[in-house]
C-alpha positions as CSV (number, residue, x, y, z in Angstrom):
1,X,70.0,86.6,106.6
2,X,67.8,89.0,105.2
3,X,69.6,91.1,102.5
4,X,69.4,94.5,103.7
5,X,71.3,93.0,107.0
6,X,73.4,91.5,104.3
7,X,73.8,95.0,102.7
8,X,74.3,96.5,105.8
9,X,77.4,94.3,106.7
10,X,78.8,94.5,103.3
11,X,78.6,98.4,103.8
12,X,80.2,98.6,107.4
13,X,83.4,96.4,105.6
14,X,83.5,98.9,103.2
15,X,83.6,102.0,104.9
16,X,86.3,100.3,107.1
17,X,88.2,99.6,103.9
18,X,87.9,103.4,102.9
19,X,89.5,104.1,106.3
20,X,92.4,102.2,105.7
21,X,92.1,99.9,108.9
22,X,90.2,96.9,107.7
23,X,93.4,95.0,106.5
24,X,95.6,96.8,108.9
25,X,94.1,96.0,112.4
26,X,92.4,93.8,114.6
27,X,88.9,95.9,115.9
28,X,86.4,95.4,118.7
29,X,82.8,95.7,118.9
30,X,83.3,99.0,121.0
31,X,85.1,100.3,117.9
32,X,82.2,99.5,115.2
33,X,79.8,100.8,118.3
34,X,82.2,104.2,118.4
35,X,82.0,104.4,114.1
36,X,79.0,103.7,113.3
37,X,76.8,104.1,116.6
38,X,75.1,100.9,116.7
39,X,74.1,99.3,120.2
40,X,76.7,97.3,121.1
41,X,74.3,94.3,121.0
42,X,73.7,95.1,117.5
43,X,77.4,95.3,116.7
44,X,78.0,92.0,118.3
45,X,75.2,90.3,116.0
46,X,76.5,92.1,113.1
47,X,80.2,90.6,114.0
48,X,78.7,87.7,114.7
49,X,77.3,87.6,111.2
50,X,79.9,88.6,109.3
51,X,82.4,85.6,111.1
52,X,79.9,83.3,110.3
53,X,79.7,83.9,106.8
54,X,83.6,83.9,106.3
55,X,84.0,88.0,106.1
56,X,85.7,88.4,109.4
57,X,88.1,86.0,111.5
58,X,87.4,86.3,115.4
59,X,90.2,86.1,117.8
60,X,90.2,85.6,121.6
61,X,87.7,85.2,124.3
62,X,84.3,87.1,125.0
63,X,85.6,90.1,126.6
64,X,88.8,90.3,124.9
65,X,87.5,89.2,121.6
66,X,88.9,91.1,118.0
67,X,88.2,90.8,114.8
68,X,90.0,91.2,111.7
69,X,89.4,90.9,108.3
70,X,89.4,86.7,106.7
71,X,92.0,85.6,104.3
């Protein structure tokens, strides 16, 4: 993963933490799109990468997938 992408992903998690929702609820791709203005494709890619690197945990199938902070 490029360092710029990693920094962006970590910033995304930090912003959710500052909003007080990263540890309280599961969130969806749509939440990320609405909050950060990414395209759905970009949001899915970032969420997949965060999951692969162990920052997030995915729940559910493709259409109903939610994510939560791992740990």
